[in-house]
All heavy atoms as TSV, in Angstrom:
chain	resi	resn	atom	element	x	y	z
A	1	MET	N	N	78.330	129.330	154.523
A	1	MET	CA	C	77.519	129.183	153.346
A	1	MET	C	C	76.114	129.643	153.693
A	1	MET	O	O	75.568	129.277	154.707
A	1	MET	CB	C	77.518	127.720	152.903
A	1	MET	CG	C	76.693	127.477	151.686
A	1	MET	SD	S	76.955	125.851	150.939
A	1	MET	CE	C	76.018	124.834	152.049
A	2	ARG	N	N	75.519	130.433	152.811
A	2	ARG	CA	C	74.176	130.927	153.059
A	2	ARG	C	C	73.145	129.858	152.743
A	2	ARG	O	O	73.361	128.996	151.909
A	2	ARG	CB	C	73.911	132.176	152.239
A	2	ARG	CG	C	73.891	131.940	150.753
A	2	ARG	CD	C	73.799	133.269	150.005
A	2	ARG	NE	N	74.033	133.057	148.610
A	2	ARG	CZ	C	73.074	133.095	147.692
A	2	ARG	NH1	N	71.864	133.397	148.028
A	2	ARG	NH2	N	73.350	132.866	146.437
A	3	LYS	N	N	72.024	129.917	153.425
A	3	LYS	CA	C	70.959	128.967	153.178
A	3	LYS	C	C	70.274	129.326	151.863
A	3	LYS	O	O	69.937	130.471	151.632
A	3	LYS	CB	C	69.952	128.983	154.313
A	3	LYS	CG	C	68.894	127.936	154.167
A	3	LYS	CD	C	68.043	127.841	155.379
A	3	LYS	CE	C	67.007	126.757	155.138
A	3	LYS	NZ	N	66.215	126.504	156.300
A	4	MET	N	N	70.066	128.313	151.015
A	4	MET	CA	C	69.484	128.542	149.698
A	4	MET	C	C	68.154	127.806	149.603
A	4	MET	O	O	68.123	126.584	149.619
A	4	MET	CB	C	70.432	128.042	148.615
A	4	MET	CG	C	71.765	128.732	148.615
A	4	MET	SD	S	72.929	127.970	147.477
A	4	MET	CE	C	72.140	128.274	145.932
A	5	ASN	N	N	67.056	128.530	149.553
A	5	ASN	CA	C	65.749	127.916	149.347
A	5	ASN	C	C	65.261	128.113	147.929
A	5	ASN	O	O	64.431	127.370	147.443
A	5	ASN	CB	C	64.719	128.487	150.317
A	5	ASN	CG	C	64.995	128.068	151.732
A	5	ASN	OD1	O	65.472	126.975	151.972
A	5	ASN	ND2	N	64.712	128.932	152.682
A	6	THR	N	N	65.725	129.160	147.275
A	6	THR	CA	C	65.327	129.425	145.907
A	6	THR	C	C	66.558	129.771	145.090
A	6	THR	O	O	67.588	130.150	145.621
A	6	THR	CB	C	64.343	130.616	145.819
A	6	THR	OG1	O	64.964	131.766	146.363
A	6	THR	CG2	C	63.051	130.317	146.562
A	7	ILE	N	N	66.428	129.637	143.800
A	7	ILE	CA	C	67.493	130.050	142.894
A	7	ILE	C	C	67.458	131.570	142.818
A	7	ILE	O	O	66.470	132.202	143.168
A	7	ILE	CB	C	67.287	129.396	141.516
A	7	ILE	CG1	C	67.382	127.881	141.688
A	7	ILE	CG2	C	68.298	129.874	140.497
A	7	ILE	CD1	C	67.156	127.102	140.426
A	8	GLU	N	N	68.514	132.167	142.349
A	8	GLU	CA	C	68.646	133.622	142.336
A	8	GLU	C	C	67.462	134.342	141.696
A	8	GLU	O	O	67.078	135.397	142.132
A	8	GLU	CB	C	69.943	134.025	141.631
A	8	GLU	CG	C	71.186	133.486	142.294
A	8	GLU	CD	C	71.341	133.915	143.739
A	8	GLU	OE1	O	71.004	135.067	144.067
A	8	GLU	OE2	O	71.795	133.086	144.552
A	9	ASN	N	N	66.850	133.782	140.664
A	9	ASN	CA	C	65.735	134.461	140.014
A	9	ASN	C	C	64.391	134.141	140.665
A	9	ASN	O	O	63.351	134.526	140.160
A	9	ASN	CB	C	65.680	134.146	138.517
A	9	ASN	CG	C	65.408	132.686	138.240
A	9	ASN	OD1	O	65.235	131.895	139.143
A	9	ASN	ND2	N	65.368	132.324	136.965
A	10	GLY	N	N	64.397	133.418	141.770
A	10	GLY	CA	C	63.174	133.150	142.514
A	10	GLY	C	C	62.515	131.824	142.208
A	10	GLY	O	O	61.496	131.491	142.786
A	11	THR	N	N	63.077	131.016	141.336
A	11	THR	CA	C	62.501	129.720	141.002
A	11	THR	C	C	62.806	128.720	142.108
A	11	THR	O	O	63.904	128.677	142.632
A	11	THR	CB	C	63.076	129.198	139.674
A	11	THR	OG1	O	62.912	130.202	138.686
A	11	THR	CG2	C	62.404	127.927	139.240
A	12	ASP	N	N	61.833	127.905	142.443
A	12	ASP	CA	C	62.002	126.890	143.475
A	12	ASP	C	C	62.897	125.765	142.955
A	12	ASP	O	O	62.857	125.427	141.781
A	12	ASP	CB	C	60.636	126.347	143.872
A	12	ASP	CG	C	60.707	125.432	145.076
A	12	ASP	OD1	O	61.710	125.455	145.787
A	12	ASP	OD2	O	59.736	124.694	145.307
A	13	PHE	N	N	63.693	125.146	143.849
A	13	PHE	CA	C	64.572	124.052	143.446
A	13	PHE	C	C	63.790	122.864	142.911
A	13	PHE	O	O	64.245	122.154	142.032
A	13	PHE	CB	C	65.417	123.565	144.622
A	13	PHE	CG	C	66.575	124.453	144.943
A	13	PHE	CD1	C	66.805	124.873	146.236
A	13	PHE	CD2	C	67.443	124.864	143.965
A	13	PHE	CE1	C	67.868	125.678	146.537
A	13	PHE	CE2	C	68.511	125.677	144.252
A	13	PHE	CZ	C	68.722	126.083	145.548
A	14	ALA	N	N	62.600	122.631	143.431
A	14	ALA	CA	C	61.814	121.480	142.998
A	14	ALA	C	C	61.423	121.578	141.530
A	14	ALA	O	O	61.176	120.571	140.886
A	14	ALA	CB	C	60.570	121.344	143.864
A	15	ALA	N	N	61.361	122.785	140.980
A	15	ALA	CA	C	60.953	122.968	139.591
A	15	ALA	C	C	62.129	122.856	138.621
A	15	ALA	O	O	61.917	122.840	137.411
A	15	ALA	CB	C	60.292	124.333	139.423
A	16	CYS	N	N	63.343	122.763	139.108
A	16	CYS	CA	C	64.531	122.723	138.251
A	16	CYS	C	C	64.870	121.300	137.850
A	16	CYS	O	O	64.705	120.364	138.612
A	16	CYS	CB	C	65.723	123.324	138.973
A	16	CYS	SG	S	65.542	125.062	139.279
A	17	LYS	N	N	65.383	121.150	136.648
A	17	LYS	CA	C	65.820	119.848	136.160
A	17	LYS	C	C	67.279	119.583	136.530
A	17	LYS	O	O	67.649	118.456	136.805
A	17	LYS	CB	C	65.652	119.777	134.643
A	17	LYS	CG	C	66.030	118.435	134.066
A	17	LYS	CD	C	65.673	118.342	132.612
A	17	LYS	CE	C	66.160	117.044	132.036
A	17	LYS	NZ	N	65.116	116.037	131.981
A	18	MET	N	N	68.107	120.634	136.546
A	18	MET	CA	C	69.518	120.490	136.859
A	18	MET	C	C	69.950	121.602	137.792
A	18	MET	O	O	69.325	122.663	137.843
A	18	MET	CB	C	70.362	120.531	135.583
A	18	MET	CG	C	70.054	119.420	134.621
A	18	MET	SD	S	71.075	119.477	133.163
A	18	MET	CE	C	72.537	118.728	133.790
A	19	GLY	N	N	71.038	121.356	138.516
A	19	GLY	CA	C	71.559	122.381	139.399
A	19	GLY	C	C	72.982	122.077	139.804
A	19	GLY	O	O	73.515	121.003	139.508
A	20	LYS	N	N	73.576	123.042	140.471
A	20	LYS	CA	C	74.948	122.893	140.946
A	20	LYS	C	C	74.974	122.121	142.258
A	20	LYS	O	O	73.935	121.751	142.817
A	20	LYS	CB	C	75.584	124.264	141.107
A	20	LYS	CG	C	75.798	124.961	139.784
A	20	LYS	CD	C	76.570	126.240	139.967
A	20	LYS	CE	C	76.805	126.913	138.623
A	20	LYS	NZ	N	77.565	128.150	138.768
A	21	LEU	N	N	76.161	121.905	142.774
A	21	LEU	CA	C	76.368	121.091	143.965
A	21	LEU	C	C	75.619	121.630	145.173
A	21	LEU	O	O	74.973	120.872	145.898
A	21	LEU	CB	C	77.870	120.975	144.257
A	21	LEU	CG	C	78.270	120.145	145.464
A	21	LEU	CD1	C	77.767	118.713	145.320
A	21	LEU	CD2	C	79.770	120.156	145.635
A	22	ASP	N	N	75.676	122.928	145.414
A	22	ASP	CA	C	75.007	123.500	146.575
A	22	ASP	C	C	73.494	123.306	146.497
A	22	ASP	O	O	72.841	123.031	147.506
A	22	ASP	CB	C	75.333	124.990	146.715
A	22	ASP	CG	C	76.775	125.225	147.131
A	22	ASP	OD1	O	77.368	124.318	147.739
A	22	ASP	OD2	O	77.295	126.317	146.852
A	23	ALA	N	N	72.931	123.432	145.310
A	23	ALA	CA	C	71.495	123.224	145.131
A	23	ALA	C	C	71.128	121.768	145.404
A	23	ALA	O	O	70.090	121.480	146.007
A	23	ALA	CB	C	71.075	123.627	143.724
A	24	ALA	N	N	71.972	120.842	144.967
A	24	ALA	CA	C	71.721	119.416	145.209
A	24	ALA	C	C	71.799	119.101	146.699
A	24	ALA	O	O	70.993	118.315	147.207
A	24	ALA	CB	C	72.720	118.570	144.424
A	25	CYS	N	N	72.738	119.716	147.402
A	25	CYS	CA	C	72.866	119.503	148.852
A	25	CYS	C	C	71.604	119.950	149.577
A	25	CYS	O	O	71.104	119.255	150.458
A	25	CYS	CB	C	74.075	120.252	149.396
A	25	CYS	SG	S	75.656	119.583	148.874
A	26	VAL	N	N	71.086	121.106	149.202
A	26	VAL	CA	C	69.870	121.627	149.832
A	26	VAL	C	C	68.682	120.753	149.476
A	26	VAL	O	O	67.866	120.409	150.333
A	26	VAL	CB	C	69.622	123.093	149.412
A	26	VAL	CG1	C	68.258	123.572	149.868
A	26	VAL	CG2	C	70.706	123.992	149.967
A	27	ARG	N	N	68.573	120.366	148.219
A	27	ARG	CA	C	67.420	119.588	147.746
A	27	ARG	C	C	67.314	118.239	148.439
A	27	ARG	O	O	66.225	117.809	148.820
A	27	ARG	CB	C	67.524	119.391	146.237
A	27	ARG	CG	C	66.357	118.634	145.639
A	27	ARG	CD	C	66.536	118.510	144.138
A	27	ARG	NE	N	65.500	117.706	143.546
A	27	ARG	CZ	C	64.630	118.168	142.657
A	27	ARG	NH1	N	64.679	119.403	142.265
A	27	ARG	NH2	N	63.720	117.367	142.156
A	28	TYR	N	N	68.443	117.535	148.613
A	28	TYR	CA	C	68.425	116.184	149.169
A	28	TYR	C	C	68.819	116.128	150.639
A	28	TYR	O	O	68.728	115.076	151.258
A	28	TYR	CB	C	69.323	115.261	148.343
A	28	TYR	CG	C	68.809	115.118	146.935
A	28	TYR	CD1	C	69.399	115.812	145.885
A	28	TYR	CD2	C	67.700	114.340	146.659
A	28	TYR	CE1	C	68.901	115.711	144.602
A	28	TYR	CE2	C	67.195	114.237	145.378
A	28	TYR	CZ	C	67.798	114.929	144.360
A	28	TYR	OH	O	67.290	114.835	143.093
A	29	GLY	N	N	69.288	117.223	151.201
A	29	GLY	CA	C	69.639	117.256	152.615
A	29	GLY	C	C	70.862	116.419	152.944
A	29	GLY	O	O	70.964	115.874	154.041
A	30	LEU	N	N	71.775	116.314	152.001
A	30	LEU	CA	C	72.999	115.539	152.191
A	30	LEU	C	C	74.209	116.444	152.048
A	30	LEU	O	O	74.112	117.556	151.537
A	30	LEU	CB	C	73.076	114.414	151.155
A	30	LEU	CG	C	71.985	113.348	151.219
A	30	LEU	CD1	C	72.099	112.415	150.028
A	30	LEU	CD2	C	72.085	112.561	152.511
A	31	GLY	N	N	75.353	115.946	152.463
A	31	GLY	CA	C	76.595	116.695	152.339
A	31	GLY	C	C	77.161	116.628	150.935
A	31	GLY	O	O	76.701	115.862	150.080
A	32	ARG	N	N	78.188	117.445	150.710
A	32	ARG	CA	C	78.785	117.559	149.386
A	32	ARG	C	C	79.356	116.233	148.889
A	32	ARG	O	O	79.143	115.845	147.743
A	32	ARG	CB	C	79.864	118.640	149.411
A	32	ARG	CG	C	79.311	120.016	149.723
A	32	ARG	CD	C	80.424	121.024	150.003
A	32	ARG	NE	N	81.226	121.294	148.843
A	32	ARG	CZ	C	80.972	122.254	147.949
A	32	ARG	NH1	N	79.946	123.032	148.118
A	32	ARG	NH2	N	81.751	122.430	146.913
A	33	ASN	N	N	80.093	115.513	149.729
A	33	ASN	CA	C	80.703	114.251	149.310
A	33	ASN	C	C	79.648	113.186	149.034
A	33	ASN	O	O	79.774	112.417	148.080
A	33	ASN	CB	C	81.687	113.751	150.359
A	33	ASN	CG	C	82.926	114.592	150.423
A	33	ASN	OD1	O	83.302	115.238	149.446
A	33	ASN	ND2	N	83.582	114.623	151.573
A	34	SER	N	N	78.605	113.147	149.859
A	34	SER	CA	C	77.541	112.156	149.656
A	34	SER	C	C	76.795	112.405	148.357
A	34	SER	O	O	76.471	111.455	147.628
A	34	SER	CB	C	76.553	112.198	150.826
A	34	SER	OG	O	77.195	111.852	152.020
A	35	ILE	N	N	76.516	113.660	148.044
A	35	ILE	CA	C	75.820	113.994	146.799
A	35	ILE	C	C	76.677	113.612	145.600
A	35	ILE	O	O	76.190	113.036	144.628
A	35	ILE	CB	C	75.467	115.499	146.745
A	35	ILE	CG1	C	74.340	115.811	147.720
A	35	ILE	CG2	C	75.091	115.929	145.337
A	35	ILE	CD1	C	73.003	115.242	147.347
A	36	GLN	N	N	77.960	113.931	145.656
A	36	GLN	CA	C	78.846	113.616	144.532
A	36	GLN	C	C	78.942	112.109	144.320
A	36	GLN	O	O	78.916	111.631	143.181
A	36	GLN	CB	C	80.224	114.216	144.763
A	36	GLN	CG	C	80.230	115.728	144.668
A	36	GLN	CD	C	81.596	116.329	144.954
A	36	GLN	OE1	O	82.619	115.674	144.868
A	36	GLN	NE2	N	81.595	117.608	145.300
A	37	LYS	N	N	79.016	111.349	145.402
A	37	LYS	CA	C	79.092	109.894	145.304
A	37	LYS	C	C	77.793	109.330	144.735
A	37	LYS	O	O	77.807	108.481	143.840
A	37	LYS	CB	C	79.368	109.292	146.682
A	37	LYS	CG	C	79.478	107.794	146.688
A	37	LYS	CD	C	79.741	107.275	148.082
A	37	LYS	CE	C	79.726	105.754	148.099
A	37	LYS	NZ	N	79.827	105.223	149.457
A	38	MET	N	N	76.659	109.809	145.231
A	38	MET	CA	C	75.365	109.338	144.764
A	38	MET	C	C	75.159	109.672	143.285
A	38	MET	O	O	74.678	108.848	142.509
A	38	MET	CB	C	74.245	109.953	145.605
A	38	MET	CG	C	72.877	109.416	145.285
A	38	MET	SD	S	71.585	109.972	146.409
A	38	MET	CE	C	71.483	111.696	145.958
A	39	ALA	N	N	75.530	110.878	142.873
A	39	ALA	CA	C	75.368	111.296	141.479
A	39	ALA	C	C	76.251	110.466	140.554
A	39	ALA	O	O	75.845	110.125	139.439
A	39	ALA	CB	C	75.688	112.772	141.336
A	40	LYS	N	N	77.440	110.130	141.008
A	40	LYS	CA	C	78.337	109.311	140.200
A	40	LYS	C	C	77.756	107.910	140.021
A	40	LYS	O	O	77.769	107.359	138.921
A	40	LYS	CB	C	79.719	109.234	140.847
A	40	LYS	CG	C	80.739	108.497	140.033
A	40	LYS	CD	C	82.111	108.547	140.673
A	40	LYS	CE	C	83.129	107.821	139.819
A	40	LYS	NZ	N	84.453	107.806	140.440
A	41	GLU	N	N	77.205	107.330	141.097
A	41	GLU	CA	C	76.592	106.009	141.016
A	41	GLU	C	C	75.374	106.013	140.093
A	41	GLU	O	O	75.128	105.055	139.366
A	41	GLU	CB	C	76.164	105.530	142.404
A	41	GLU	CG	C	77.312	105.191	143.315
A	41	GLU	CD	C	76.874	104.882	144.736
A	41	GLU	OE1	O	75.651	104.908	145.021
A	41	GLU	OE2	O	77.751	104.634	145.571
A	42	ALA	N	N	74.606	107.105	140.121
A	42	ALA	CA	C	73.387	107.195	139.319
A	42	ALA	C	C	73.656	107.629	137.885
A	42	ALA	O	O	72.782	107.514	137.033
A	42	ALA	CB	C	72.421	108.183	139.978
A	43	GLY	N	N	74.841	108.156	137.621
A	43	GLY	CA	C	75.151	108.672	136.289
A	43	GLY	C	C	74.460	109.999	136.028
A	43	GLY	O	O	74.042	110.279	134.907
A	44	ALA	N	N	74.338	110.813	137.068
A	44	ALA	CA	C	73.573	112.062	136.983
A	44	ALA	C	C	74.457	113.298	136.909
A	44	ALA	O	O	73.964	114.414	137.042
A	44	ALA	CB	C	72.641	112.173	138.182
A	45	THR	N	N	75.739	113.137	136.686
A	45	THR	CA	C	76.653	114.273	136.621
A	45	THR	C	C	76.859	114.683	135.170
A	45	THR	O	O	77.119	113.843	134.310
A	45	THR	CB	C	78.010	113.915	137.245
A	45	THR	OG1	O	77.800	113.465	138.585
A	45	THR	CG2	C	78.935	115.097	137.274
A	46	VAL	N	N	76.727	115.984	134.906
A	46	VAL	CA	C	76.918	116.529	133.563
A	46	VAL	C	C	77.947	117.652	133.662
A	46	VAL	O	O	77.808	118.549	134.487
A	46	VAL	CB	C	75.590	117.100	133.000
A	46	VAL	CG1	C	75.806	117.701	131.634
A	46	VAL	CG2	C	74.528	116.029	132.967
A	47	LYS	N	N	78.992	117.578	132.834
A	47	LYS	CA	C	79.991	118.642	132.819
A	47	LYS	C	C	79.764	119.535	131.615
A	47	LYS	O	O	79.665	119.062	130.500
A	47	LYS	CB	C	81.397	118.070	132.772
A	47	LYS	CG	C	81.749	117.354	134.034
A	47	LYS	CD	C	83.034	117.641	134.720
A	47	LYS	CE	C	83.843	118.766	134.346
A	47	LYS	NZ	N	84.930	119.096	135.168
A	48	VAL	N	N	79.654	120.826	131.894
A	48	VAL	CA	C	79.523	121.834	130.847
A	48	VAL	C	C	80.694	122.786	131.039
A	48	VAL	O	O	80.684	123.601	131.954
A	48	VAL	CB	C	78.180	122.590	130.945
A	48	VAL	CG1	C	78.087	123.637	129.855
A	48	VAL	CG2	C	77.013	121.629	130.882
A	49	GLY	N	N	81.703	122.634	130.203
A	49	GLY	CA	C	82.925	123.405	130.401
A	49	GLY	C	C	83.568	123.004	131.718
A	49	GLY	O	O	83.845	121.842	131.959
A	50	LYS	N	N	83.766	123.974	132.611
A	50	LYS	CA	C	84.331	123.695	133.926
A	50	LYS	C	C	83.256	123.521	134.995
A	50	LYS	O	O	83.549	123.245	136.139
A	50	LYS	CB	C	85.257	124.834	134.340
A	50	LYS	CG	C	86.494	124.933	133.487
A	50	LYS	CD	C	87.402	126.029	133.989
A	50	LYS	CE	C	88.645	126.133	133.128
A	50	LYS	NZ	N	89.555	127.182	133.603
A	51	CYS	N	N	82.014	123.669	134.598
A	51	CYS	CA	C	80.891	123.606	135.535
A	51	CYS	C	C	80.336	122.181	135.606
A	51	CYS	O	O	80.057	121.562	134.584
A	51	CYS	CB	C	79.795	124.576	135.089
A	51	CYS	SG	S	78.399	124.634	136.185
A	52	ARG	N	N	80.162	121.670	136.811
A	52	ARG	CA	C	79.560	120.359	137.005
A	52	ARG	C	C	78.122	120.563	137.464
A	52	ARG	O	O	77.864	121.210	138.469
A	52	ARG	CB	C	80.322	119.565	138.050
A	52	ARG	CG	C	79.678	118.203	138.329
A	52	ARG	CD	C	80.407	117.438	139.385
A	52	ARG	NE	N	81.725	117.108	138.888
A	52	ARG	CZ	C	82.770	116.867	139.679
A	52	ARG	NH1	N	82.664	116.919	140.957
A	52	ARG	NH2	N	83.939	116.575	139.151
A	53	LEU	N	N	77.188	119.990	136.718
A	53	LEU	CA	C	75.773	120.085	137.051
A	53	LEU	C	C	75.250	118.704	137.400
A	53	LEU	O	O	75.791	117.685	136.955
A	53	LEU	CB	C	74.980	120.652	135.875
A	53	LEU	CG	C	75.345	122.069	135.448
A	53	LEU	CD1	C	74.594	122.437	134.169
A	53	LEU	CD2	C	75.045	123.064	136.543
A	54	PHE	N	N	74.182	118.688	138.183
A	54	PHE	CA	C	73.578	117.442	138.614
A	54	PHE	C	C	72.155	117.378	138.077
A	54	PHE	O	O	71.374	118.299	138.273
A	54	PHE	CB	C	73.578	117.348	140.144
A	54	PHE	CG	C	74.971	117.339	140.703
A	54	PHE	CD1	C	75.604	118.514	141.050
A	54	PHE	CD2	C	75.654	116.152	140.863
A	54	PHE	CE1	C	76.890	118.514	141.550
A	54	PHE	CE2	C	76.945	116.142	141.365
A	54	PHE	CZ	C	77.566	117.318	141.703
A	55	ASN	N	N	71.826	116.290	137.392
A	55	ASN	CA	C	70.509	116.104	136.807
A	55	ASN	C	C	69.576	115.587	137.900
A	55	ASN	O	O	69.676	114.438	138.334
A	55	ASN	CB	C	70.575	115.120	135.636
A	55	ASN	CG	C	69.295	115.028	134.884
A	55	ASN	OD1	O	68.214	115.088	135.455
A	55	ASN	ND2	N	69.414	114.866	133.577
A	56	PHE	N	N	68.656	116.443	138.349
A	56	PHE	CA	C	67.767	116.102	139.451
A	56	PHE	C	C	66.752	115.032	139.061
A	56	PHE	O	O	66.313	114.264	139.918
A	56	PHE	CB	C	67.051	117.343	139.976
A	56	PHE	CG	C	67.974	118.354	140.607
A	56	PHE	CD1	C	67.699	119.698	140.516
A	56	PHE	CD2	C	69.107	117.973	141.286
A	56	PHE	CE1	C	68.525	120.638	141.102
A	56	PHE	CE2	C	69.954	118.900	141.871
A	56	PHE	CZ	C	69.655	120.240	141.779
A	57	THR	N	N	66.381	114.954	137.797
A	57	THR	CA	C	65.431	113.935	137.352
A	57	THR	C	C	66.022	112.546	137.556
A	57	THR	O	O	65.351	111.643	138.076
A	57	THR	CB	C	65.068	114.145	135.869
A	57	THR	OG1	O	64.599	115.477	135.694
A	57	THR	CG2	C	64.021	113.164	135.410
A	58	ILE	N	N	67.277	112.380	137.165
A	58	ILE	CA	C	67.957	111.094	137.336
A	58	ILE	C	C	68.178	110.804	138.816
A	58	ILE	O	O	67.964	109.681	139.278
A	58	ILE	CB	C	69.292	111.075	136.564
A	58	ILE	CG1	C	69.034	111.167	135.065
A	58	ILE	CG2	C	70.092	109.810	136.889
A	58	ILE	CD1	C	70.284	111.338	134.232
A	59	LEU	N	N	68.571	111.812	139.580
A	59	LEU	CA	C	68.792	111.613	141.008
A	59	LEU	C	C	67.501	111.258	141.739
A	59	LEU	O	O	67.500	110.407	142.626
A	59	LEU	CB	C	69.428	112.858	141.636
A	59	LEU	CG	C	70.915	113.034	141.363
A	59	LEU	CD1	C	71.397	114.386	141.880
A	59	LEU	CD2	C	71.717	111.930	142.018
A	60	ASP	N	N	66.391	111.891	141.364
A	60	ASP	CA	C	65.104	111.561	141.984
A	60	ASP	C	C	64.739	110.097	141.731
A	60	ASP	O	O	64.310	109.382	142.637
A	60	ASP	CB	C	63.995	112.468	141.452
A	60	ASP	CG	C	64.100	113.897	141.956
A	60	ASP	OD1	O	64.775	114.126	142.972
A	60	ASP	OD2	O	63.496	114.785	141.326
A	61	ALA	N	N	64.913	109.651	140.487
A	61	ALA	CA	C	64.616	108.257	140.145
A	61	ALA	C	C	65.541	107.301	140.896
A	61	ALA	O	O	65.112	106.245	141.369
A	61	ALA	CB	C	64.748	108.049	138.638
A	62	TYR	N	N	66.813	107.678	141.037
A	62	TYR	CA	C	67.776	106.841	141.745
A	62	TYR	C	C	67.418	106.736	143.226
A	62	TYR	O	O	67.438	105.642	143.804
A	62	TYR	CB	C	69.188	107.415	141.579
A	62	TYR	CG	C	70.260	106.625	142.289
A	62	TYR	CD1	C	70.699	105.407	141.777
A	62	TYR	CD2	C	70.840	107.085	143.464
A	62	TYR	CE1	C	71.685	104.669	142.417
A	62	TYR	CE2	C	71.823	106.354	144.114
A	62	TYR	CZ	C	72.237	105.149	143.583
A	62	TYR	OH	O	73.206	104.424	144.222
A	63	VAL	N	N	67.053	107.853	143.836
A	63	VAL	CA	C	66.664	107.844	145.255
A	63	VAL	C	C	65.413	106.988	145.452
A	63	VAL	O	O	65.324	106.220	146.405
A	63	VAL	CB	C	66.444	109.284	145.769
A	63	VAL	CG1	C	65.795	109.291	147.136
A	63	VAL	CG2	C	67.760	110.043	145.809
A	64	ASP	N	N	64.464	107.100	144.531
A	64	ASP	CA	C	63.257	106.267	144.611
A	64	ASP	C	C	63.594	104.790	144.494
A	64	ASP	O	O	63.024	103.957	145.194
A	64	ASP	CB	C	62.254	106.662	143.534
A	64	ASP	CG	C	61.568	107.977	143.823
A	64	ASP	OD1	O	61.642	108.454	144.977
A	64	ASP	OD2	O	60.974	108.552	142.889
A	65	SER	N	N	64.539	104.457	143.608
A	65	SER	CA	C	64.885	103.044	143.404
A	65	SER	C	C	65.617	102.456	144.610
A	65	SER	O	O	65.369	101.297	144.959
A	65	SER	CB	C	65.724	102.869	142.138
A	65	SER	OG	O	67.027	103.367	142.311
A	66	ILE	N	N	66.484	103.228	145.242
A	66	ILE	CA	C	67.200	102.676	146.395
A	66	ILE	C	C	66.340	102.672	147.652
A	66	ILE	O	O	66.624	101.934	148.589
A	66	ILE	CB	C	68.548	103.400	146.654
A	66	ILE	CG1	C	68.346	104.868	146.997
A	66	ILE	CG2	C	69.488	103.222	145.484
A	66	ILE	CD1	C	69.624	105.580	147.404
A	67	SER	N	N	65.275	103.465	147.663
A	67	SER	CA	C	64.393	103.471	148.823
A	67	SER	C	C	63.210	102.526	148.647
A	67	SER	O	O	62.408	102.361	149.553
A	67	SER	CB	C	63.879	104.892	149.109
A	67	SER	OG	O	63.026	105.312	148.075
A	68	GLY	N	N	63.087	101.922	147.444
A	68	GLY	CA	C	62.028	100.964	147.182
A	68	GLY	C	C	60.704	101.616	146.823
A	68	GLY	O	O	59.665	100.992	146.917
A	69	ARG	N	N	60.717	102.885	146.401
A	69	ARG	CA	C	59.493	103.604	146.077
A	69	ARG	C	C	59.362	103.804	144.574
A	69	ARG	O	O	59.247	104.908	144.091
A	69	ARG	CB	C	59.482	104.969	146.743
A	69	ARG	CG	C	59.388	104.912	148.234
A	69	ARG	CD	C	59.254	106.288	148.804
A	69	ARG	NE	N	58.096	106.941	148.204
A	69	ARG	CZ	C	57.955	108.251	148.090
A	69	ARG	NH1	N	58.888	109.042	148.525
A	69	ARG	NH2	N	56.886	108.775	147.555
A	70	GLU	N	N	59.359	102.774	143.806
A	70	GLU	CA	C	59.276	102.891	142.351
A	70	GLU	C	C	57.915	103.036	141.883
A	70	GLU	O	O	56.903	103.056	142.062
A	70	GLU	CB	C	59.932	101.706	141.675
A	70	GLU	CG	C	61.417	101.732	141.879
A	70	GLU	CD	C	62.102	100.602	141.145
A	70	GLU	OE1	O	61.471	99.945	140.295
A	70	GLU	OE2	O	63.248	100.362	141.424
């Protein structure tokens, strides 16, 4: 898997509201299974057709809440 620092059009991941699994893995520094589990617990998974997207706004808030940084 290639290292992804930016989206194909050059936008930084930090500026995106939603992204695919690989983008979430890079953004949070976790593996695929951990991201999927965390997103399911936070309710941050959105299905559009066959594509599963992760809402980074919800995930950011969830990470802040479990780390005590509210």
